[in-house]
C-alpha positions as CSV (number, residue, x, y, z in Angstrom):
1,M,-0.2,0.3,-0.2
2,G,1.3,3.5,-0.6
3,L,-0.4,7.3,-1.1
4,F,-0.9,6.3,-4.9
5,S,-2.4,2.9,-4.2
6,G,-5.7,2.6,-6.1
7,M,-4.4,4.4,-8.9
8,E,-4.1,1.2,-11.1
9,K,-8.2,1.5,-11.6
10,F,-7.3,4.7,-13.6
11,G,-4.8,2.8,-16.0
12,I,-1.9,4.8,-14.2
13,K,0.9,2.8,-12.8
14,N,4.3,3.1,-11.0
15,V,3.6,6.5,-9.5
16,D,6.2,7.3,-7.2
17,A,6.0,9.5,-4.1
18,K,9.6,9.5,-3.6
19,K,9.9,11.6,-7.0
20,M,7.6,14.1,-5.8
21,Y,10.4,17.1,-5.6
22,E,13.1,15.6,-7.8
23,K,13.8,18.5,-10.6
24,Q,13.5,17.5,-14.0
25,E,14.7,18.9,-17.0
26,K,12.3,21.3,-18.7
27,P,10.8,20.2,-22.2
28,V,12.1,22.1,-25.7
29,E,-4.0,20.7,15.1
30,K,-0.8,17.0,15.2
31,Q,-3.7,14.8,14.1
32,Q,-7.1,16.0,15.1
33,E,-9.1,13.7,17.6
34,V,-11.4,11.7,15.2
35,V,-15.0,12.3,15.8
36,K,-18.3,10.8,14.1
37,K,-19.2,13.3,11.8
38,T,-23.0,14.4,12.1
39,V,-25.5,13.7,9.6
40,P,-26.4,16.9,7.7
41,E,-30.3,18.1,7.8
42,E,-30.0,18.0,4.4
43,P,-28.6,15.7,1.4
44,E,-25.0,16.2,0.5
45,E,-26.3,16.8,-3.4
46,N,-28.6,19.6,-2.2
47,F,-25.4,21.7,-1.9
48,L,-24.1,21.0,-5.3
49,F,-24.3,21.9,-8.9
50,A,-22.9,20.6,-11.9
51,K,-20.4,23.2,-13.2
52,K,-19.6,23.0,-17.3
53,Y,-15.8,23.1,-18.4
54,D,-13.8,22.5,-21.6
55,C,-11.2,20.6,-21.1
56,P,-7.9,21.9,-22.3
57,V,-6.2,18.9,-23.2
58,C,-8.6,16.8,-25.3
59,N,-11.1,19.8,-25.8
60,T,-14.0,17.1,-24.1
61,S,-17.0,19.5,-22.7
62,I,-17.3,18.1,-19.0
63,T,-19.2,18.6,-15.9
64,S,-17.9,18.5,-12.5
65,L,-19.7,18.5,-9.2
66,T,-19.1,22.0,-7.4
67,V,-19.9,23.4,-3.9
68,K,-22.8,26.0,-3.9
69,S,-20.8,28.7,-1.4
70,S,-24.0,30.5,-0.4
71,K,-25.5,27.5,0.9
72,V,-22.5,26.3,3.3
73,R,-21.3,28.0,6.1
74,M,-17.7,27.5,7.5
75,I,-17.6,27.1,11.3
76,G,-14.1,26.7,12.0
77,S,-10.6,25.4,11.0
78,D,-8.2,22.9,11.7
79,M,-4.5,23.9,13.0
80,D,-3.2,23.6,9.5
81,L,-6.0,25.6,8.1
82,R,-8.3,22.9,6.9
83,P,-11.6,24.6,6.9
84,K,-14.7,23.1,8.4
85,Y,-18.1,23.5,7.3
86,Q,-21.4,23.0,9.2
87,Q,-23.4,21.0,6.1
88,M,-20.7,18.8,4.3
89,D,-16.7,18.6,3.3
90,A,-16.7,21.0,0.9
91,T,-12.8,20.1,0.1
92,K,-13.9,16.8,-1.4
93,Y,-15.0,18.8,-4.5
94,D,-11.9,20.9,-5.4
95,I,-10.6,18.9,-8.2
96,V,-11.7,18.7,-11.7
97,M,-11.2,15.8,-13.6
98,C,-11.8,15.0,-17.5
99,P,-13.0,11.4,-17.6
100,K,-12.2,11.1,-21.1
101,C,-8.5,12.2,-21.0
102,G,-7.5,11.9,-17.0
103,Y,-6.1,15.2,-17.0
104,A,-7.2,16.7,-13.5
105,N,-6.3,19.9,-11.5
106,T,-8.0,22.1,-8.8
107,A,-10.8,24.2,-10.2
108,K,-8.7,27.3,-10.2
109,N,-6.3,26.1,-12.1
110,F,-8.1,23.6,-14.3
111,P,-8.1,25.8,-17.5
112,M,-4.6,26.6,-17.6
113,V,-2.5,24.1,-19.5
114,M,0.7,25.0,-21.8
115,P,1.2,23.3,-25.1
116,A,4.1,21.6,-23.8
117,H,2.3,20.3,-20.3
118,K,-0.7,19.0,-22.6
119,K,1.6,16.8,-24.5
120,M,3.3,15.5,-21.5
121,I,-0.1,14.7,-20.2
122,I,-1.4,12.9,-23.5
123,D,1.8,10.9,-23.4
124,N,1.8,9.9,-20.0
125,I,-1.7,9.7,-18.8
126,S,-4.1,9.8,-21.6
127,K,-2.7,7.1,-23.7
128,T,-3.4,4.3,-20.6
129,F,-6.2,6.5,-18.7
130,N,-9.5,4.2,-18.0
131,Y,-12.1,5.8,-16.1
132,K,-15.6,4.7,-15.4
133,D,-17.9,7.5,-14.4
134,P,-19.9,6.5,-11.3
135,Q,-22.5,9.2,-12.4
136,S,-23.5,9.9,-8.8
137,T,-25.1,13.0,-7.4
138,F,-22.2,13.7,-5.0
139,Y,-18.3,12.3,-4.4
140,S,-17.6,9.7,-2.0
141,Y,-14.4,10.2,0.1
142,D,-12.9,7.2,-2.0
143,E,-13.8,9.3,-4.9
144,A,-12.7,12.5,-3.8
145,I,-9.1,10.9,-2.8
146,M,-8.8,9.5,-6.0
147,R,-9.3,12.6,-7.7
148,Y,-6.8,14.3,-5.6
149,K,-4.4,11.8,-6.4
150,L,-4.6,11.9,-10.1
151,A,-4.6,15.5,-10.0
152,L,-1.3,15.2,-8.1
153,T,0.0,12.7,-10.9
154,N,-0.7,15.1,-13.3
155,A,1.3,17.9,-11.5
156,M,4.0,15.6,-11.2
157,V,4.0,14.5,-15.1
158,K,3.9,18.4,-16.1
159,N,6.6,19.2,-13.7
160,S,4.5,21.6,-11.6
161,K,5.6,24.2,-9.5
162,D,6.5,23.0,-5.8
163,S,3.9,24.9,-4.5
164,E,1.3,23.4,-6.7
165,K,2.5,19.8,-5.9
166,A,2.4,20.7,-2.1
167,Y,-0.9,22.5,-2.0
168,I,-2.3,19.2,-3.6
169,C,-0.6,17.3,-1.2
170,L,-2.3,19.2,1.7
171,K,-5.9,19.2,0.5
172,L,-5.6,15.6,0.0
173,A,-4.5,15.0,3.6
174,W,-7.5,17.0,4.5
175,V,-9.8,14.9,2.6
176,I,-8.2,11.5,4.2
177,R,-8.8,13.3,7.3
178,G,-12.4,13.9,6.3
179,K,-12.7,10.4,5.6
180,A,-10.8,9.4,9.2
181,E,-13.7,11.3,10.6
182,S,-16.8,9.7,8.8
183,L,-15.7,6.0,9.2
184,D,-18.2,4.0,11.6
185,P,-16.8,3.0,14.6
186,S,-19.0,0.2,15.1
187,S,-17.5,-1.1,11.6
188,A,-15.4,-4.4,11.8
189,S,-13.0,-2.9,10.2
190,Y,-12.8,0.5,11.6
191,K,-9.4,0.2,13.3
192,D,-8.0,-1.2,10.2
193,D,-9.7,1.5,8.4
194,L,-8.5,4.3,10.6
195,E,-5.2,3.4,10.8
196,E,-4.8,3.0,7.0
197,C,-6.3,7.0,6.8
198,K,-3.7,7.6,9.5
199,V,-0.9,6.4,7.6
200,D,-2.1,8.2,4.1
201,E,-2.9,11.5,5.8
202,Q,0.7,11.5,7.5
203,G,2.2,10.8,4.1
204,A,0.4,13.5,2.2
205,L,1.4,15.9,5.1
206,Q,5.1,15.2,4.9
207,L,5.1,15.5,1.0
208,A,3.2,19.1,2.0
209,K,5.6,19.9,4.1
210,D,8.6,19.2,1.9
211,G,7.0,20.9,-0.8
212,F,6.3,24.1,0.6
213,I,9.9,24.3,2.4
214,N,11.0,23.8,-1.2
215,A,8.9,26.6,-2.5
216,R,9.8,29.1,0.4
217,A,13.6,28.7,-0.7
218,S,12.6,29.1,-4.7
219,E,9.7,30.7,-5.4
220,D,8.4,34.2,-5.1
221,F,5.8,35.1,-2.7
222,P,2.6,35.0,-2.6
223,I,2.9,31.1,-2.7
224,A,-0.4,29.2,-3.3
225,G,-2.2,32.5,-2.7
226,M,-0.3,33.1,0.6
227,D,1.9,35.5,2.1
228,E,5.2,34.6,3.9
229,P,3.7,34.7,7.6
230,T,0.8,32.6,6.3
231,V,3.2,29.8,4.5
232,D,5.7,29.9,7.6
233,Y,2.4,29.1,9.9
234,L,1.4,26.3,8.0
235,I,4.7,25.0,7.6
236,S,5.0,25.3,11.5
237,A,1.6,23.5,12.0
238,L,2.8,20.7,9.7
239,C,5.8,20.3,11.6
240,V,3.7,19.9,14.5
241,E,1.5,17.1,12.9
242,L,4.7,15.1,12.1
243,D,6.3,15.5,15.3
244,D,9.2,18.2,14.4
245,P,8.4,21.1,17.2
246,K,12.2,22.4,16.9
247,T,11.4,23.4,13.5
248,A,8.1,24.8,14.4
249,A,9.3,26.8,17.3
250,K,11.8,28.7,15.1
251,L,9.3,29.7,12.4
252,L,6.3,30.5,14.9
253,S,9.1,32.8,16.9
254,N,9.6,34.8,13.9
255,I,6.1,34.9,12.9
256,I,5.1,36.4,16.4
257,V,7.6,39.0,16.2
258,S,6.7,40.2,12.6
259,K,6.0,43.5,11.2
260,T,3.9,42.2,8.4
261,A,1.9,39.1,9.7
262,S,-1.5,39.7,10.3
263,S,-2.8,40.2,14.0
264,R,-4.9,36.6,12.9
265,V,-1.9,34.9,12.0
266,K,-0.1,36.2,15.0
267,D,-2.8,35.0,17.3
268,R,-2.6,31.5,15.7
269,A,1.1,31.5,15.8
270,R,1.0,32.3,19.7
271,D,-1.7,29.2,20.2
272,L,0.3,26.8,18.0
273,M,3.6,28.2,20.1
274,A,1.8,26.8,23.4
275,K,1.5,23.3,22.0
276,V,5.2,23.3,20.9
277,K,6.2,24.3,24.1
278,K,4.3,21.5,25.8
279,M,5.7,19.1,23.2
280,L,9.2,20.2,24.0
281,E,8.8,20.0,27.6
282,E,7.4,16.6,27.5
283,A,10.5,15.6,25.3
284,G,12.7,17.3,27.4
285,E,13.9,19.7,24.9
286,E,12.8,22.8,26.3
């Protein structure tokens, strides 16, 4: 098993997460406590609509389920900025995928494909891509996770910026966490399923952390739409989730004394620093 397990159903094999941030030649809050998700007052499909897109790779007209933003209400966020909504898990719906050629990306970036990238996708994904559209009225967690994995595979194939790959990894981790929260504790396979989710989430978080650290050192801000203090906070949160409080402490200290960080980011940094100090004390590393 691994982070990219299950991609065979799409006709895609041998995707190696270890090669995520390898440079290629250019072409000519810690794990959140798992709780049972409350049943929404309305069916999930009531908060969705089918948005039309034209695939920039194969020119096929497609639709992708999209959240009606006016119908969902954000009620908070996790330590690593994962948004939480009262009615449903909106993060499941941020990937647009072409069921014909296998091109997938976040909704914001879906239309933007350079000619050289188009050829890479056709040669490395489309030629073997195989997908049977479930024609469902909403995306299950497993379907959403596979869509994120496919988007990540596309990003790797076209040598996307580290920040783009890191962002997809982060949101993949969020969706896997949502799946863990939705598991039925009374199921016979609950413990095994929960452990699998934890392992996969940690793998995605590690890739997100590595990617954002790389991007911070090589890309101009904003990175993935975030300014420097926000990126530093996010990396700190990922470090905490991955048991690296020392690195988190250094970044958080800089945020707290920063003249450019917003009061909101500073407040988050102070709250996270309290958690970091406790982790260091428990490890005898004050």
